[in-house]
C-alpha positions in Angstrom: 150.8 152.8 122.1 147.5 150.4 121.4 146.9 149.7 118.3 143.5 149.4 116.7 144.0 145.8 117.0 145.1 145.4 120.4 141.7 147.5 121.0 139.5 145.3 119.9 140.7 142.5 121.3 140.8 143.7 124.6 136.8 145.3 124.2 135.8 141.7 122.9 137.0 138.2 123.1 135.2 137.3 119.6 136.9 136.3 117.2 137.0 137.3 113.3 135.0 133.9 112.7 132.8 135.1 115.5 132.2 138.1 114.4 131.4 136.9 110.5 128.9 134.7 112.0 127.1 138.1 114.0 127.2 140.0 110.0 125.8 136.9 108.7 123.1 137.1 110.9 122.4 140.4 111.1 122.4 140.6 106.9 119.2 138.1 107.8 117.8 140.1 110.3 118.5 143.3 107.7 116.9 141.0 104.9 113.3 140.7 107.0 113.2 144.5 107.9 112.8 145.6 104.6 110.4 142.5 104.0 108.6 143.7 107.3 108.7 147.2 105.7 107.2 146.5 102.2 104.5 144.4 104.0 103.3 146.7 106.7 103.3 149.3 103.9 101.0 147.5 100.9 98.5 145.8 104.0 98.5 149.2 105.7 97.0 150.6 102.8 94.6 146.8 101.5 93.4 145.8 104.5 89.8 145.1 104.1 87.0 145.8 106.6 86.3 148.0 109.6 87.3 146.0 112.2 90.8 146.7 110.7 91.1 150.5 111.0 92.7 150.3 113.7 95.5 148.1 113.4 95.9 149.2 109.1 96.7 152.8 111.7 99.0 151.0 113.9 100.9 149.1 110.4 101.8 152.4 109.1 103.7 153.3 112.5 105.0 149.8 112.2 106.6 150.4 108.8 108.5 153.4 109.9 109.5 151.6 113.3 110.6 148.7 111.5 112.9 151.3 108.9 114.5 152.5 111.9 115.3 148.7 112.7 117.0 148.5 109.2 119.3 151.3 109.7 120.6 150.4 112.9 121.3 147.0 112.1 123.0 148.4 108.7 124.9 150.2 111.0 125.9 147.7 113.0 127.1 145.7 110.1 129.5 148.7 108.9 130.6 148.8 112.4 131.4 145.2 112.6 133.6 145.7 108.8 130.5 143.8 107.5 128.6 144.9 103.9 124.5 145.5 104.3 123.0 143.4 102.7 120.4 145.4 99.5 118.3 142.1 99.3 115.0 141.6 100.9 113.4 138.4 102.3 110.4 137.4 99.7 107.1 139.3 100.7 103.8 137.4 100.7 100.7 139.3 100.9 97.1 137.4 100.7 93.6 139.4 99.8 92.6 138.1 102.6 93.0 140.7 105.6 92.9 138.0 108.1 95.7 136.3 106.2 98.0 139.0 106.0 97.8 139.8 109.9 98.9 136.5 110.7 101.8 136.1 108.4 102.8 139.4 109.3 102.4 138.0 113.0 104.5 134.4 112.7 107.0 137.5 111.0 107.5 138.8 114.2 107.9 135.9 115.9 110.6 134.4 113.9 112.4 138.5 113.6 112.1 138.0 117.5 113.8 134.7 117.7 116.2 135.6 115.7 117.2 138.9 117.5 117.4 136.5 120.9 120.2 134.8 119.7 122.0 137.7 117.9 121.8 138.8 121.3 123.7 135.6 122.6 126.0 136.0 119.1 127.1 139.1 120.5 127.5 138.8 124.6 129.2 135.3 123.6 132.0 137.8 121.5 131.9 140.3 123.8 129.7 142.9 121.4 128.0 144.5 124.7 126.9 147.8 122.7 125.6 145.5 119.9 123.5 143.3 121.8 121.7 146.7 124.0 120.9 147.7 120.3 119.2 144.3 119.6 117.4 145.0 123.1 115.6 148.0 122.2 114.9 146.5 118.8 113.0 143.6 120.4 110.9 145.9 122.8 110.0 147.4 119.6 109.1 143.6 117.3 107.4 142.5 121.1 105.2 145.7 120.7 104.1 144.8 117.5 103.2 141.6 118.2 101.3 142.4 121.0 99.6 144.7 118.2 98.9 141.8 116.1 97.5 139.4 118.2 95.6 142.0 119.6 93.8 142.7 116.1 93.4 139.0 115.7 91.6 138.4 119.2 94.5 136.1 120.1 
């Protein structure tokens, strides 16, 4: 009868140090998701100007999607044996609507870059379910990036 350590080693080739690195990275990702939730909630309420009314509604949807991402990342951290962080990256704010959207766009691009790295780490460690979960998140993050570029006329 196989024990759980044997099964875990059989499923993936990742060492505990690579799992620790994945957990550390996922906690950074989780902190970024918290920041995104805060910014999207605030920005959706404070964007000024008729040209931003459509994106303000989109940001409300983005906020709830970011919450779903945070829940999934937290679940994955727990599954890997880690403790999900309760700390957020520092949220940014501007009174200028265009600047707010530019800050969100930069944050989305950073998030996508980091999730791509996390997928590579997960696959190297044999954590294929994690890499698939992160691919689902990246698809939505890329949609957010597109929405923000459209709103900024890029």
